[in-house]
C-alpha positions in Angstrom: 119.4 69.8 90.4 115.9 71.2 90.6 115.0 73.3 87.3 118.0 72.5 85.3 116.3 70.1 82.9 113.0 71.8 82.7 111.6 73.2 79.3 112.5 76.8 78.6 108.9 77.9 78.4 107.9 76.4 81.7 107.7 78.2 85.0 108.9 76.6 88.0 107.7 77.5 91.6 109.4 77.0 95.0 107.2 77.2 98.1 108.7 77.5 101.5 106.5 76.7 104.4 103.8 73.8 104.1 101.2 75.4 106.5 97.7 75.7 105.3 98.3 78.4 102.8 101.6 77.1 101.5 100.3 73.5 101.0 97.2 74.8 99.2 99.3 76.8 96.8 101.6 73.9 96.2 98.9 71.4 95.5 97.0 73.8 93.3 100.1 74.5 91.2 101.1 70.8 91.1 97.4 69.7 89.9 97.7 72.6 87.2 100.9 70.8 86.0 103.5 73.1 87.3 106.9 72.2 88.4 107.3 72.9 92.0 109.7 72.4 94.8 108.7 72.5 98.4 110.5 73.0 101.6 109.6 72.6 105.2 111.0 71.6 108.7 108.2 69.1 109.4 108.8 65.6 107.9 105.0 64.6 107.9 104.1 67.7 105.9 106.9 67.0 103.3 106.0 63.5 103.1 102.4 64.3 102.1 103.7 66.8 99.5 105.7 63.8 97.8 102.5 62.6 96.2 102.5 65.9 94.2 106.3 66.5 93.5 109.2 64.5 93.9 111.1 67.9 94.8 110.0 68.0 98.4 112.6 68.4 100.9 113.0 68.6 104.8 115.3 71.6 105.8 116.4 71.9 109.4 117.2 75.7 108.7 116.5 78.3 106.0 120.0 79.6 106.0 121.2 80.6 102.5 123.6 77.7 102.3 120.9 75.2 102.9 118.6 76.9 100.4 121.0 76.6 97.7 121.7 73.0 98.4 117.8 72.4 97.5 118.2 74.2 94.1 115.5 76.7 95.0 117.6 79.3 93.3 116.8 77.7 90.0 113.0 78.6 90.5 111.5 81.4 88.4 109.3 82.3 91.2 109.4 81.6 95.1 106.7 82.0 97.6 107.8 82.5 101.1 104.6 81.1 103.3 106.0 81.7 106.9 104.0 84.8 108.0 103.5 83.8 111.4 107.4 83.8 112.4 108.3 87.3 111.4 112.0 87.1 111.9 112.1 83.7 110.1 110.1 85.2 107.2 112.2 88.1 106.8 115.5 86.3 106.9 114.3 83.6 104.4 112.8 86.1 102.1 116.2 88.0 102.0 118.2 84.8 101.4 116.0 83.7 98.6 116.5 87.4 97.0 120.2 87.2 97.4 120.2 83.8 95.7 119.0 85.6 92.5 115.5 84.4 92.3 113.8 86.7 89.7 110.4 86.9 91.5 110.0 86.4 95.3 106.5 86.6 96.8 106.2 86.6 100.7 103.1 86.0 103.0 102.7 88.7 105.6 100.4 88.7 108.9 100.6 92.5 109.4 101.2 95.8 107.7 104.6 96.2 109.5 105.8 93.0 108.4 104.6 93.6 104.9 106.6 96.8 104.9 109.8 95.3 105.8 109.3 92.6 103.2 108.6 95.2 100.4 111.8 97.0 101.4 114.0 94.1 100.8 112.4 93.4 97.5 109.5 90.9 97.8 106.0 91.2 96.4 103.6 91.1 99.6 100.4 89.1 100.0 98.0 89.1 103.0 96.0 85.9 102.4 93.6 86.3 105.4 93.1 89.7 105.0 92.5 89.6 101.1 90.2 86.5 101.5 88.2 88.5 104.0 88.0 91.6 101.7 86.9 89.4 98.7 84.3 87.6 100.7 82.7 90.7 102.1 82.6 92.2 98.5 81.0 89.1 97.3 78.4 89.0 100.1 77.8 93.0 99.7 77.4 92.5 95.7 75.3 89.5 95.9 76.9 88.5 92.6 76.4 84.8 93.0 73.3 83.1 93.6 73.1 79.2 94.0 70.1 77.7 92.3 70.7 74.0 92.6 73.2 71.6 94.0 73.7 68.8 91.7 75.9 66.6 94.0 78.4 67.6 96.9 80.6 69.4 94.6 78.8 70.8 91.5 76.3 73.6 91.5 74.1 75.4 89.0 74.4 79.1 89.9 73.5 82.4 88.8 76.0 85.2 88.4 75.5 88.8 87.9 77.4 90.3 85.0 80.8 92.1 85.6 81.7 95.3 83.8 84.8 93.6 82.5 82.9 91.0 80.7 80.3 93.1 79.2 81.1 93.8 75.5 82.9 90.5 75.2 81.6 87.3 73.4 81.0 84.2 75.2 83.9 82.6 73.4 86.3 85.5 74.4 85.1 85.4 77.9 86.3 81.7 77.8 84.9 80.8 81.2 85.1 77.2 80.4 88.8 77.3 79.7 89.7 79.6 82.6 87.5 78.2 85.4 85.9 74.9 84.0 82.6 76.5 84.2 80.0 76.3 81.7 77.3 79.0 80.6 73.9 77.0 80.2 71.7 80.0 80.0 71.6 83.7 80.0 68.9 85.9 81.6 68.1 89.4 80.3 65.4 91.6 81.8 63.7 88.6 83.1 63.8 86.6 79.8 65.8 83.4 79.9 67.5 81.8 76.9 69.3 78.4 76.6 70.6 79.2 73.1 73.9 80.5 74.2 76.2 80.8 71.1 79.7 81.4 71.0 79.4 84.7 69.1 76.9 86.1 71.8 77.9 89.6 73.1 77.6 89.7 76.9 75.8 92.9 78.2 75.9 94.6 81.5 72.3 93.7 82.4 72.8 90.1 81.8 72.9 87.4 84.4 74.7 84.2 83.6 73.4 80.7 84.6 76.5 78.6 85.1 77.2 75.0 85.9 80.6 73.6 87.6 82.5 72.8 90.5 81.3 74.9 93.5 84.8 76.3 94.4 85.4 77.2 90.8 82.1 79.1 90.6 83.0 80.9 93.9 86.6 81.8 92.6 84.8 83.0 89.5 82.5 85.2 91.5 85.3 86.7 93.6 87.5 87.3 90.4 84.5 89.2 88.8 84.2 91.3 92.0 88.0 92.1 91.9 88.0 93.1 88.5 85.0 95.5 88.8 86.8 97.3 91.6 
């Protein structure tokens, strides 16, 4: 059964619903080397996910007994990605909680749906709303400025400093380890230096010139906005 033979220090994830949000979440976790179990009623969606995990199952219903047969109760965290069907979302979330999963996250499309999900014990996320808020903050802040596109995926960009990074060394900020993004230069008061040493202390007035995957740079920019708020 899923999760029984995994290492004690490994966190396993169950994802219910392979729409755009659920499938993107599952693929990202799988690519990060995480153990995942995915469920959906659509055979084609499940078939596509089998290139990421052997634990991908077609389920005709999401009743407690059916969920238990898949082994989803052995997951450390389960994310219910069925925001568009309110009744199914709430019932499925309740079933997963009643199976004893330690941490259950549920997608919601409205505040009313979110309130119900919270009351039954789930952590609630609003993907579209949260994405829109983060994008608006990034646009308003102008934190990221693209300098050069090396190819279809790789950019050199300038990032404004985040308050949460100020006072940290380059080594401690560990942007390469966290995002796969490398600092290639630092601009301070109009002066640019490419001699970026690990023990350099980042300052509030700095701007970072970074190179990396375009999506990862944007994710970094979004996270810096969120951490400053």
